[in-house]
VORO-801378 format. One record per residue (C-alpha): y, z negated, x; residue in three letters. Coordinates in Angstrom, 3 decimals, m for minus. Example, Ala and Ser with C-alpha at 12.3 -4.5 7.8 and 13.67 -1.06 7.14 Angstrom:
residues 2
<pt <m4.500; m7.800; 12.300>; ALA>
<pt <m1.060; m7.140; 13.670>; SER>
//
This chain:
residues 202
<pt <21.061; m20.424; 67.015>; MET>
<pt <18.763; m23.234; 68.327>; LYS>
<pt <18.871; m24.401; 71.924>; LEU>
<pt <15.718; m25.571; 73.576>; LYS>
<pt <16.003; m28.676; 75.623>; VAL>
<pt <13.492; m28.921; 78.334>; THR>
<pt <12.060; m32.250; 79.455>; ALA>
<pt <12.855; m33.244; 82.941>; PRO>
<pt <9.224; m33.130; 84.044>; GLY>
<pt <8.454; m29.708; 82.480>; SER>
<pt <7.745; m26.568; 84.484>; ARG>
<pt <10.907; m24.732; 83.351>; ARG>
<pt <13.122; m27.527; 84.906>; GLY>
<pt <11.173; m27.184; 88.305>; ALA>
<pt <11.557; m23.367; 88.285>; ALA>
<pt <15.321; m23.736; 87.660>; ALA>
<pt <15.596; m26.155; 90.602>; ALA>
<pt <13.701; m23.799; 92.885>; VAL>
<pt <15.966; m20.881; 91.954>; GLU>
<pt <19.067; m22.796; 92.873>; ALA>
<pt <18.009; m23.365; 96.537>; ALA>
<pt <18.992; m21.160; 99.575>; PHE>
<pt <16.579; m18.430; 100.461>; THR>
<pt <15.475; m18.063; 104.064>; LEU>
<pt <17.839; m15.106; 104.896>; PRO>
<pt <20.774; m17.048; 103.415>; GLU>
<pt <19.849; m20.198; 105.455>; LEU>
<pt <19.630; m18.080; 108.714>; LEU>
<pt <22.969; m16.566; 108.104>; ILE>
<pt <24.612; m19.903; 107.421>; ALA>
<pt <23.024; m21.541; 110.505>; VAL>
<pt <24.100; m18.520; 112.671>; SER>
<pt <27.738; m18.651; 111.455>; LEU>
<pt <27.793; m22.414; 112.008>; PHE>
<pt <26.466; m21.907; 115.671>; MET>
<pt <29.053; m19.241; 116.340>; LEU>
<pt <31.764; m21.635; 115.066>; LEU>
<pt <30.488; m24.469; 117.241>; VAL>
<pt <30.064; m22.141; 120.258>; GLY>
<pt <33.736; m21.003; 119.816>; GLY>
<pt <35.073; m24.588; 119.650>; VAL>
<pt <33.111; m25.635; 122.711>; VAL>
<pt <34.287; m22.493; 124.683>; SER>
<pt <37.872; m23.178; 123.788>; ALA>
<pt <37.634; m26.816; 124.900>; ASN>
<pt <35.943; m25.794; 128.239>; LEU>
<pt <38.761; m23.203; 128.768>; PHE>
<pt <41.382; m25.815; 128.047>; GLY>
<pt <39.798; m28.316; 130.500>; LEU>
<pt <39.655; m25.718; 133.271>; ARG>
<pt <43.303; m24.729; 132.763>; MET>
<pt <44.177; m28.419; 132.823>; TYR>
<pt <42.481; m28.971; 136.130>; GLN>
<pt <44.225; m25.916; 137.665>; ILE>
<pt <47.603; m27.024; 136.423>; THR>
<pt <46.998; m30.702; 137.382>; GLU>
<pt <46.106; m29.594; 140.803>; ASN>
<pt <49.281; m27.567; 141.280>; LYS>
<pt <51.506; m30.313; 139.695>; LEU>
<pt <49.998; m33.008; 141.916>; ASN>
<pt <50.595; m30.887; 145.091>; ALA>
<pt <54.104; m30.097; 144.086>; THR>
<pt <54.870; m33.716; 143.212>; ASP>
<pt <53.474; m35.036; 146.549>; ARG>
<pt <55.321; m32.360; 148.545>; ALA>
<pt <58.610; m33.021; 146.714>; ARG>
<pt <58.483; m36.732; 147.455>; LYS>
<pt <57.539; m36.278; 151.108>; ALA>
<pt <60.123; m33.533; 151.729>; ILE>
<pt <62.772; m35.383; 149.784>; GLY>
<pt <62.295; m38.507; 152.004>; ARG>
<pt <62.296; m36.350; 155.139>; MET>
<pt <65.441; m34.510; 154.024>; ALA>
<pt <67.288; m37.817; 153.461>; ASP>
<pt <66.275; m39.075; 156.838>; GLU>
<pt <67.500; m35.987; 158.648>; ILE>
<pt <70.814; m35.975; 156.792>; ARG>
<pt <71.636; m39.576; 157.712>; THR>
<pt <70.230; m39.598; 161.252>; CYS>
<pt <71.984; m39.704; 164.588>; LYS>
<pt <69.901; m37.044; 166.417>; THR>
<pt <66.767; m34.858; 165.985>; THR>
<pt <64.346; m33.309; 168.448>; CYS>
<pt <61.970; m30.427; 167.781>; VAL>
<pt <58.745; m30.344; 169.872>; GLY>
<pt <55.021; m30.873; 169.827>; SER>
<pt <52.775; m33.866; 169.565>; VAL>
<pt <49.543; m34.303; 171.617>; SER>
<pt <47.525; m37.469; 171.542>; ASN>
<pt <50.250; m39.314; 169.775>; GLY>
<pt <52.871; m38.415; 172.437>; VAL>
<pt <55.898; m36.333; 171.401>; PHE>
<pt <57.194; m33.761; 173.885>; GLU>
<pt <60.572; m32.407; 172.979>; ALA>
<pt <61.695; m28.734; 173.628>; ARG>
<pt <64.118; m28.550; 176.483>; LEU>
<pt <67.311; m26.531; 176.570>; ASP>
<pt <66.479; m22.948; 177.231>; GLY>
<pt <63.162; m23.108; 175.329>; GLU>
<pt <62.662; m21.822; 171.856>; VAL>
<pt <63.206; m24.696; 169.530>; GLN>
<pt <59.929; m24.503; 167.487>; THR>
<pt <57.004; m26.845; 167.246>; GLY>
<pt <54.581; m28.986; 165.303>; THR>
<pt <56.646; m32.186; 165.396>; GLY>
<pt <60.029; m33.514; 164.661>; LEU>
<pt <61.488; m36.696; 166.109>; LEU>
<pt <64.284; m38.363; 164.237>; ILE>
<pt <66.445; m41.119; 165.699>; TYR>
<pt <68.284; m42.961; 162.758>; PRO>
<pt <70.605; m44.740; 165.147>; THR>
<pt <71.625; m44.505; 168.814>; THR>
<pt <68.650; m46.929; 169.649>; ASP>
<pt <65.936; m44.590; 170.982>; THR>
<pt <63.334; m47.298; 170.568>; ALA>
<pt <63.630; m46.887; 166.757>; SER>
<pt <62.417; m43.512; 165.535>; PHE>
<pt <60.694; m41.553; 162.780>; ILE>
<pt <58.224; m38.801; 163.611>; MET>
<pt <56.773; m36.060; 161.455>; TYR>
<pt <53.945; m34.010; 163.024>; PHE>
<pt <50.911; m31.881; 162.425>; LEU>
<pt <47.498; m33.435; 163.367>; ASP>
<pt <45.363; m30.427; 164.358>; PRO>
<pt <42.131; m32.486; 164.281>; SER>
<pt <42.102; m32.591; 160.488>; ASP>
<pt <44.929; m30.223; 159.718>; GLU>
<pt <47.065; m32.840; 158.077>; SER>
<pt <50.982; m33.313; 158.085>; PHE>
<pt <51.777; m36.955; 158.951>; ARG>
<pt <54.702; m39.337; 159.150>; ARG>
<pt <54.877; m42.284; 161.513>; THR>
<pt <57.621; m44.665; 162.782>; THR>
<pt <58.214; m46.813; 165.832>; SER>
<pt <56.497; m49.768; 164.005>; ALA>
<pt <52.749; m49.670; 164.785>; PRO>
<pt <50.306; m48.874; 162.028>; GLY>
<pt <52.726; m46.955; 159.924>; THR>
<pt <51.088; m43.476; 160.050>; THR>
<pt <50.746; m41.880; 156.634>; THR>
<pt <49.313; m38.530; 155.573>; VAL>
<pt <51.753; m36.480; 153.644>; LEU>
<pt <49.833; m33.251; 153.154>; ALA>
<pt <46.356; m31.817; 154.001>; GLN>
<pt <44.706; m28.418; 154.794>; CYS>
<pt <47.764; m27.138; 156.729>; ILE>
<pt <47.076; m23.613; 158.033>; THR>
<pt <50.307; m22.771; 160.048>; ASN>
<pt <50.826; m23.972; 163.590>; ASN>
<pt <54.634; m23.802; 163.727>; VAL>
<pt <55.984; m26.201; 161.198>; ILE>
<pt <59.527; m27.008; 162.487>; PHE>
<pt <62.299; m24.629; 163.730>; ARG>
<pt <65.859; m25.492; 164.765>; ALA>
<pt <68.083; m22.730; 163.595>; GLU>
<pt <71.800; m21.888; 163.452>; ASP>
<pt <73.685; m21.397; 160.152>; CYS>
<pt <72.432; m17.766; 159.992>; LEU>
<pt <68.752; m18.630; 160.324>; GLY>
<pt <68.364; m17.555; 163.944>; ASN>
<pt <65.954; m19.759; 165.985>; VAL>
<pt <67.939; m21.656; 168.656>; LEU>
<pt <67.086; m22.116; 172.358>; THR>
<pt <69.333; m25.135; 172.883>; ASN>
<pt <69.938; m28.536; 171.321>; ASN>
<pt <73.253; m27.880; 169.612>; GLN>
<pt <74.872; m30.468; 167.462>; ASN>
<pt <75.198; m28.523; 164.152>; ASN>
<pt <71.664; m27.088; 164.041>; ARG>
<pt <69.573; m26.783; 160.881>; VAL>
<pt <66.019; m28.069; 160.868>; ILE>
<pt <63.730; m25.682; 158.982>; HIS>
<pt <60.464; m26.880; 157.724>; LEU>
<pt <57.606; m24.502; 156.613>; ALA>
<pt <54.320; m25.776; 155.339>; LEU>
<pt <51.496; m23.488; 154.383>; GLU>
<pt <48.364; m25.083; 153.064>; PHE>
<pt <45.144; m23.737; 151.604>; PHE>
<pt <43.057; m25.620; 149.124>; GLN>
<pt <39.464; m24.639; 149.393>; PRO>
<pt <37.505; m24.082; 146.157>; PRO>
<pt <36.003; m27.159; 144.403>; ARG>
<pt <33.867; m27.654; 141.387>; GLN>
<pt <35.702; m26.070; 138.522>; GLY>
<pt <38.849; m25.256; 140.555>; VAL>
<pt <39.443; m21.967; 142.331>; VAL>
<pt <40.870; m21.705; 145.847>; ALA>
<pt <44.632; m21.734; 146.081>; ASP>
<pt <47.347; m21.211; 148.639>; TYR>
<pt <50.706; m23.075; 148.781>; TYR>
<pt <53.821; m22.417; 150.816>; LYS>
<pt <56.707; m24.851; 151.012>; LEU>
<pt <59.931; m24.231; 152.905>; GLU>
<pt <63.170; m26.176; 153.155>; THR>
<pt <66.169; m26.350; 155.531>; SER>
<pt <68.117; m29.543; 156.202>; VAL>
<pt <71.010; m30.439; 158.449>; THR>
<pt <72.774; m33.652; 159.332>; ARG>
<pt <75.754; m34.670; 157.286>; ARG>
<pt <77.819; m36.339; 160.057>; ALA>
<pt <78.398; m33.822; 162.875>; LEU>
<pt <80.023; m34.840; 166.149>; GLU>
//
C-alpha cells in the first residue's frame, strides 16, 4: 500500500484544514454556553455582594448597639442614683413621685455630687439616641432612626412600671429603630431591649 504525501501548498492540505474548523452552528452553541457560564458567575457574585451588604448592615448595627448598651449598663450598675424623665432643649426634667416613671431620658449620677452626671436621651429633631456628660462638648450619637417615644422605664422586679423613685428599681431600655431603604439594601427594623439595676442598694 502506497501512501500519498501531499505538499504543504497543495489543494488537499487546504481542504483538510478547512474541514477541521468549527462550523457556524457549532460556534454559536459554544459562544452561547460561554455567555451562560459568564452570566451565572456574575449573577452569583452580585447575589453574594448583596447578601454581604445586608449582613454587614445588621452586624454593624448590632455591634454599635452592644457597645453603647454595655457602657450604659456598666454606668447604671455602678452609679449612686438614677432619674427617669424627659429632655427638652437640653434640659432634663425628672418624673416626680406619683408620676409614671417613663420618659425619653435617663440621668445617672455616678457619685453623690449632683454637678457630675451622665445623661442618655432621645433627640426628637433628628430621631437620634445620644449620650452626654456634665463636661461641655461631650455629646455623642449612639443610634439613629429611633421610632419609639418612650425609651426608659423604671420597673419593679416583676416588670411593672413604677410611680415612685424607689431604691431597688430596674431601668428598662427599649430602642426601636427603622433603617430606610438605600441603594442595594432593603429597609429593616431593629428592636433592642435590656434591663439593668444598681449593684449596691441602700
